[in-house]
C-alpha positions in Angstrom: -43.4 117.6 136.4 -43.2 120.0 133.5 -39.8 120.2 131.7 -37.8 123.2 132.7 -35.4 124.8 130.2 -31.7 124.7 131.1 -31.5 128.5 131.2 -34.2 128.6 133.9 -33.2 125.4 135.7 -29.6 126.7 136.1 -30.3 130.3 136.6 -28.0 131.7 139.4 -29.8 132.2 142.7 -26.8 133.7 144.6 -24.3 136.5 143.7 -21.4 134.0 143.8 -23.2 131.9 141.1 -23.3 134.7 138.6 -20.6 134.0 135.9 -18.3 136.7 134.5 -19.7 139.8 136.3 -17.6 139.9 139.5 -17.1 143.7 139.1 -20.9 144.1 139.6 -21.7 141.5 142.2 -18.8 142.5 144.4 -20.0 146.1 144.5 -23.6 145.1 145.3 -22.5 142.7 148.0 -20.4 145.5 149.6 -23.2 148.0 149.3 -25.5 145.6 151.2 -22.9 144.7 153.9 -22.1 148.4 154.4 -25.7 149.5 154.2 -25.0 152.0 151.5 -28.0 151.3 149.2 -29.0 153.7 146.4 -32.6 154.1 145.4 -32.1 153.3 141.7 -29.7 151.0 139.8 -29.2 150.7 136.0 -27.8 147.4 134.6 -26.7 147.6 131.0 -25.1 145.2 128.5 -25.8 142.6 125.7 -28.5 140.0 126.0 -28.2 136.9 128.1 -25.4 138.0 130.4 -27.2 138.3 133.7 -28.8 141.8 134.0 -32.3 140.6 135.1 -30.8 137.7 137.1 -28.6 140.1 139.2 -31.7 142.4 139.7 -33.7 139.4 141.1 -30.9 138.3 143.4 -30.5 141.9 144.6 -34.2 142.0 145.3 -34.1 138.7 147.3 -31.1 140.1 149.2 -33.0 143.2 150.2 -36.3 141.4 151.1 -35.1 138.1 152.6 -37.1 137.3 155.7 -34.6 135.0 157.3 -32.5 138.1 158.2 -33.5 141.1 160.3 -31.7 143.3 157.8 -30.7 143.1 154.1 -28.3 140.3 153.5 -25.9 139.6 150.6 -26.7 135.8 150.9 -30.5 135.3 150.7 -31.8 132.0 152.1 -33.8 130.9 149.1 -36.2 129.2 151.5 -38.4 131.9 153.0 -41.7 133.0 151.3 -40.2 136.2 150.0 -37.2 134.5 148.3 -39.4 131.8 146.8 -42.0 134.3 145.5 -39.3 136.5 143.9 -37.6 133.5 142.3 -41.0 132.4 140.9 -41.9 135.9 139.7 -45.1 136.3 141.7 -44.1 138.5 144.6 -46.5 141.4 145.5 -43.6 143.6 146.6 -41.2 142.9 143.7 -42.9 143.9 140.4 -41.2 143.0 137.1 -42.3 145.3 134.3 -41.6 144.8 130.6 -40.6 148.2 129.3 -41.5 147.2 125.7 -45.2 146.6 126.5 -45.7 149.3 129.1 -44.4 152.3 127.2 -47.1 154.8 127.7 -47.2 157.7 130.1 -50.4 156.3 131.6 -48.5 153.2 132.7 -45.9 155.3 134.4 -48.6 157.5 136.1 -50.1 154.3 137.5 -46.7 153.3 138.8 -46.3 156.7 140.5 -49.6 156.3 142.3 -48.6 152.8 143.5 -45.2 153.8 144.9 -46.9 155.7 147.7 -48.1 152.6 149.3 -45.9 150.6 151.7 -44.9 147.1 150.8 -47.3 144.4 152.0 -44.8 142.3 154.1 -41.3 143.1 152.8 -38.7 145.8 153.6 -38.9 147.4 150.2 -41.2 147.7 147.2 -39.0 147.0 144.2 -39.7 147.8 140.6 -37.6 145.8 138.0 -38.1 147.4 134.6 -36.6 145.4 131.8 -35.7 147.0 128.4 -36.4 150.4 130.0 -35.1 152.2 126.9 -38.4 151.3 125.2 -40.4 153.8 127.4 -41.7 156.8 125.5 -40.3 160.3 126.0 -43.4 161.4 128.0 -43.2 158.3 130.1 -39.6 159.1 131.1 -40.6 162.7 131.9 -43.4 161.3 134.1 -40.9 159.0 135.9 -38.3 161.7 136.6 -39.8 163.3 139.7 -40.5 159.9 141.4 -37.0 158.7 140.4 -35.4 161.8 141.9 -37.2 161.7 145.3 -38.7 158.3 145.8 -40.2 157.1 149.1 -37.7 155.4 151.4 -39.4 152.0 150.9 -39.0 152.0 147.1 -36.1 150.8 144.9 -35.9 150.9 141.1 -33.8 148.3 139.1 -33.6 149.1 135.4 -32.1 146.8 132.8 -31.4 147.6 129.1 -29.4 146.5 126.1 -29.3 150.0 124.7 -28.3 152.5 127.3 -27.6 155.2 124.7 -31.3 155.5 124.1 -31.9 156.5 127.7 -32.2 160.3 128.5 -29.2 161.6 130.4 -31.6 162.8 133.1 -32.6 159.2 133.9 -29.0 157.9 133.8 -27.8 160.6 136.1 -30.3 159.5 138.8 -29.1 155.9 138.8 -26.0 153.9 139.8 -24.9 152.4 136.5 -23.4 149.0 136.1 -22.1 147.9 132.7 -22.1 144.2 132.4 -19.7 142.5 129.9 -19.8 139.6 127.6 -18.8 136.4 129.4 -15.3 135.1 128.6 -15.2 131.7 126.7 -13.4 129.9 129.5 -16.1 130.8 132.0 -18.9 129.8 129.7 -17.1 126.5 129.0 -16.6 125.8 132.7 -20.3 126.4 133.4 -21.5 124.3 130.4 -19.3 121.4 131.5 -20.8 121.5 135.0 -24.3 121.5 133.5 -23.6 118.5 131.2 -21.9 116.6 134.0 -24.9 117.1 136.3 -27.3 116.2 133.4 -25.1 113.1 132.7 -24.5 113.9 129.1 -21.4 113.0 127.1 -19.8 115.6 124.8 -16.9 116.3 122.6 -14.6 119.3 123.5 -14.8 120.6 119.9 -18.6 120.5 120.1 -18.6 122.6 123.3 -16.3 125.1 121.7 -18.6 125.4 118.7 -21.5 126.1 121.0 -19.5 128.8 122.9 -18.5 130.4 119.6 -22.1 130.7 118.5 -23.2 132.1 121.9 -21.0 135.2 121.4 -20.5 135.7 125.1 -24.1 135.1 126.1 -24.6 132.5 128.8 -28.4 132.3 128.1 -27.7 131.7 124.4 -25.2 129.0 125.2 -27.6 127.2 127.5 -30.5 127.5 124.9 -28.3 126.0 122.2 -27.3 123.2 124.6 -31.0 122.6 125.3 -31.6 122.1 121.6 -28.7 119.7 121.3 -29.9 117.5 124.2 -33.1 116.9 122.1 -31.3 116.6 118.8 -28.5 114.3 119.8 -29.0 110.6 120.8 -26.3 109.9 123.3 -23.3 112.2 122.8 -23.0 115.8 121.7 -20.5 115.8 118.8 -19.0 118.6 116.6 -20.9 117.1 113.7 -24.2 117.4 115.6 -23.6 121.1 116.4 -22.8 121.8 112.7 -25.9 120.0 111.6 -28.3 121.6 114.0 -27.0 125.2 113.7 -26.1 125.0 110.0 -22.4 125.8 110.7 -19.8 125.4 108.0 -17.7 122.3 108.9 -14.1 122.9 109.9 -13.0 120.4 107.2 -14.6 122.6 104.5 -12.9 125.8 105.9 -9.6 124.0 106.0 -10.1 123.0 102.3 -10.7 126.6 101.4 -7.5 127.7 103.2 -5.5 125.0 101.5 -6.8 126.0 98.1 -6.0 129.7 98.8 -2.6 128.9 100.2 -1.7 126.8 97.1 -3.3 129.3 94.6 -5.7 126.7 93.5 -8.3 128.7 91.5 -10.2 125.7 90.1 -10.3 124.3 93.7 -11.9 127.4 95.2 -14.5 127.5 92.5 -15.5 123.9 93.1 -15.6 124.5 96.9 -17.8 127.6 96.2 -20.2 125.3 94.3 -20.3 123.1 97.4 -21.2 126.1 99.6 -24.1 126.9 97.3 -25.3 123.3 97.0 -25.2 122.8 100.8 -27.5 125.8 101.3 -25.1 127.6 103.6 -26.0 131.4 103.6 -23.2 133.2 101.8 -22.8 135.9 104.6 -22.7 133.2 107.2 -20.1 131.3 105.2 -17.9 134.4 104.8 -18.1 135.2 108.5 -16.9 131.6 109.2 -14.0 132.1 106.8 -13.1 135.4 108.4 -13.0 133.6 111.8 -10.9 130.8 110.3 -8.2 133.1 108.9 -8.4 135.3 112.0 -7.4 132.2 114.0 -4.6 131.5 111.6 -3.3 135.0 112.1 -3.6 134.8 115.9 -1.8 131.5 115.9 1.0 132.9 113.9 1.5 136.1 115.9 0.7 135.1 119.4 2.2 132.6 121.8 -1.3 132.2 123.3 -2.9 131.5 119.9 -4.4 128.2 121.1 -6.3 129.8 123.9 -7.3 132.9 122.0 -8.6 130.8 119.1 -10.3 128.4 121.5 -8.8 125.3 119.8 -8.1 121.7 120.9 -4.5 120.4 120.8 -5.2 118.6 117.5 -6.9 121.5 115.9 -4.2 123.9 117.0 -1.4 121.7 115.5 -3.3 121.4 112.2 -4.0 125.2 111.9 -0.4 126.0 113.0 0.9 124.0 110.0 -1.5 125.9 107.7 -0.5 129.3 109.2 3.1 128.7 108.4 2.3 128.6 104.7 1.2 132.2 104.8 3.1 135.4 105.7 1.7 138.0 107.9 1.1 140.5 105.0 -0.7 137.8 103.1 -2.9 136.9 106.0 -3.8 140.5 106.5 -4.5 140.9 102.8 -6.8 137.9 102.9 -8.7 139.2 105.9 -9.1 142.6 104.3 -10.5 141.0 101.2 -12.9 138.8 103.1 -14.2 141.7 105.2 -14.6 143.7 102.0 -16.5 140.8 100.5 -18.8 140.7 103.5 -19.7 144.4 102.9 -20.2 144.0 99.2 -22.2 140.8 99.3 -25.1 142.8 100.9 -25.6 144.9 97.8 -24.6 142.3 95.2 -27.3 141.3 92.6 -25.9 137.7 92.7 -24.4 136.4 95.9 -22.9 133.5 94.0 -20.9 135.6 91.5 -19.8 138.0 94.2 -18.6 135.0 96.3 -16.7 133.4 93.3 -15.0 136.7 92.4 -13.9 137.2 96.0 -12.5 133.7 96.3 -10.6 133.9 93.0 -9.1 137.1 94.2 -8.0 135.3 97.4 -6.6 132.3 95.5 -4.4 134.6 93.5 -3.0 136.2 96.7 0.1 133.9 96.8 1.3 135.5 93.5 1.1 139.0 94.8 4.3 140.8 95.9 3.8 142.2 99.4 6.0 145.2 100.2 6.6 144.0 103.8 7.7 140.6 102.6 10.0 142.2 100.0 11.6 144.4 102.5 12.0 141.5 104.9 13.7 139.4 102.2 16.1 142.2 101.3 17.0 142.6 104.9 17.5 138.9 105.4 19.6 138.7 102.2 21.8 141.6 103.4 22.3 140.0 106.8 23.2 136.6 105.1 25.7 138.3 102.9 27.3 140.0 105.9 27.5 136.7 107.7 29.1 135.1 104.6 32.2 137.2 104.9 33.6 134.3 107.0 33.9 130.8 105.5 30.4 129.3 105.3 29.7 125.6 106.0 27.2 125.7 103.2 30.0 125.7 100.7 31.2 122.3 101.7 30.6 119.5 99.2 27.3 117.7 99.7 27.6 114.4 101.6 27.1 111.1 99.9 23.6 109.6 100.0 24.0 106.9 102.6 20.9 105.9 104.4 21.7 104.7 107.9 18.3 103.0 108.5 15.4 101.5 106.5 13.2 104.4 107.6 15.6 107.1 106.4 15.9 105.2 103.1 12.1 105.2 102.7 12.0 108.9 103.6 14.6 109.7 101.0 12.6 107.7 98.3 9.5 109.7 99.3 11.4 113.0 98.9 12.4 111.9 95.3 8.8 110.8 94.6 7.2 114.1 95.5 10.0 116.5 94.4 8.4 117.2 91.0 5.0 117.9 92.6 6.7 120.0 95.2 8.4 122.2 92.5 5.1 122.6 90.6 3.2 123.7 93.7 6.0 126.1 94.5 5.7 127.5 90.9 2.0 128.3 91.6 2.6 130.0 94.9 6.1 131.5 94.7 7.4 131.4 91.1 10.6 133.2 91.9 11.5 130.5 94.5 10.8 127.8 91.9 13.2 129.6 89.5 16.0 129.6 92.1 15.4 126.0 93.4 15.2 124.6 89.9 18.9 125.0 89.6 19.5 122.7 92.6 19.4 119.0 92.9 18.3 117.0 96.1 21.3 114.8 96.8 20.8 113.3 100.3 18.6 113.0 103.3 20.4 112.4 106.6 19.1 112.9 110.1 16.1 114.8 108.9 18.2 117.2 106.8 17.6 117.3 103.1 20.7 118.4 101.1 20.1 120.4 97.9 23.3 120.9 95.9 24.0 123.8 93.5 26.8 124.4 91.1 29.2 127.2 92.0 27.7 129.4 89.4 24.4 129.4 91.3 25.7 130.5 94.7 23.3 133.5 94.5 20.4 131.1 94.3 21.6 129.4 97.5 21.9 132.7 99.3 18.4 133.8 98.3 16.8 130.5 99.4 18.6 130.5 102.7 16.9 133.8 103.8 14.7 132.9 106.9 11.3 133.7 105.4 12.0 131.7 102.2 13.6 128.8 104.1 10.6 128.6 106.5 8.1 128.6 103.7 10.0 125.9 101.7 10.3 123.6 104.8 6.6 124.0 105.7 5.5 123.3 102.1 7.7 120.2 102.0 6.3 119.0 105.3 2.8 119.3 103.9 3.8 117.2 100.9 5.7 114.5 102.9 3.7 114.3 106.1 6.8 114.7 108.2 9.2 117.5 109.1 12.4 118.0 107.0 15.0 120.7 107.4 16.6 121.9 104.2 20.3 122.7 103.7 21.6 124.3 100.5 25.2 123.6 99.6 27.5 124.7 96.8 29.3 121.7 95.2 32.2 122.8 92.9 32.2 119.3 91.5 28.6 119.4 90.4 28.4 118.4 86.7 27.0 121.2 84.6 24.5 120.8 81.7 25.8 119.7 78.3 25.4 123.0 76.6 28.3 124.7 78.3 31.7 123.7 79.7 32.2 124.0 83.5 34.5 127.1 83.0 31.9 128.8 80.9 29.1 128.2 83.4 31.2 129.4 86.3 32.3 132.5 84.5 28.7 133.3 83.4 27.4 132.7 86.9 30.0 134.9 88.5 29.2 137.6 86.1 25.5 137.4 86.9 26.2 137.4 90.6 28.6 140.4 90.3 26.0 142.3 88.3 23.3 141.7 90.9 25.5 142.6 93.8 26.6 145.8 92.2 23.1 146.9 91.2 20.5 146.5 93.9 17.8 147.7 91.5 18.5 144.6 89.3 17.8 142.4 92.3 14.6 144.2 93.1 13.5 143.9 89.5 14.1 140.2 89.6 12.0 139.9 92.7 9.1 142.1 91.5 8.8 140.7 88.0 9.7 137.1 88.6 12.7 137.5 86.3 16.0 135.8 85.6 19.1 136.9 83.9 19.6 135.3 80.5 22.6 137.1 79.2 24.9 140.0 80.0 26.1 142.4 77.3 29.1 144.5 77.9 
């Protein structure tokens, strides 16, 4: 027996088997049950979502011989049902609008509609891609379409309804089919793979669904290729290899480099994109999708479902999303979308790609107005809250590790602290300036104490603002591999540097703090220009 492609083998044969088009199938079932049938129906929508399939099922329903009248549940056993399913029925004619465009073809159709069906209730014409008919062909069809014989039904299908004359559309009942949701495609593909006894990875299936773009036929066709390409189990790596997709690991490396402001890193990764032969537009589209998922995860509680991620993939991307603020993510997406447009007209795709990626890698150094306003609001709120005694001003606790694990974690914090500060300097130089005046003094119960001298109380207030604290804790988690909360404390007993006496440093620090509090513009200038106060002249 000849091999049958999955898209044909698993083609729906009943209305209830059609996936994702309930609004259409329900209406047609009711029309049959209530005997309120129109003479012409128009099915529109993207490719591979069930337009022609629904037309065939509808034709079987109207002409099924197992029932004395039209039935919404054709038997699939009678001669009429089998002939329609196989495409060789004398009373159900499928016409390709792309190859039968002339007025002569339509005139022949007009002559044939006069004759009664050979053994069925209705003579049905299914015209696929009907928008391809010529203007004169449409004009020739109008009269027949307006007053057809009672035994004739027309089913039109098209992907471009805007190309149809309004006079044709007005004579039809129109049904707009939609792209099929991811969840419903996934459910269908799982059923097919289980019936075919094929093992698969969840990530591989999600990649297939993403490539199908809401088309069930495309998803089944890709699956057909994979069954030949893979040996025993469909993996994410197999899908990437067959379809030429950019691996998730590469996209994650790009997002890491962009988050950390690693310009040399993005250039090296761009070289890999070129060497691997991935088309630059296709790579940019994948990167847009990646950062879109980061944004969705950050702003929506249903980010996992909307991004179509596994539990492991979601947790990984969630950690990455926390490294970026909403304005920064929006800026990155805007830049990538702009790069997608510009790459089409670039003389060198490679240079255009490198320029776009360097621009993105410099994004952590940009000052975003929304972030600045948020920081100022958070700082104002923290100052209002500090009108009462703050627990942060208590002396830092002694470094006493209660267990061997906490001792190891504390040692790990000390080992990565310099690298942590350097990375912070690349991404958020102003935060580095403030944090440099503090000293990590203890790690207890997952809380890292960072101690400041009293003259640097302003630094502590700035670092404690929610956006800054969240960013610091997330960056520290990426360096350590485990979560750590940060607590900034002012320790009056902290030993100052050798260049000044304690009294001098406290007086100078208080003067700086007083100046900043009395002059909001000074504070804004420090933020915008990554500055620090060196001296105050009366």
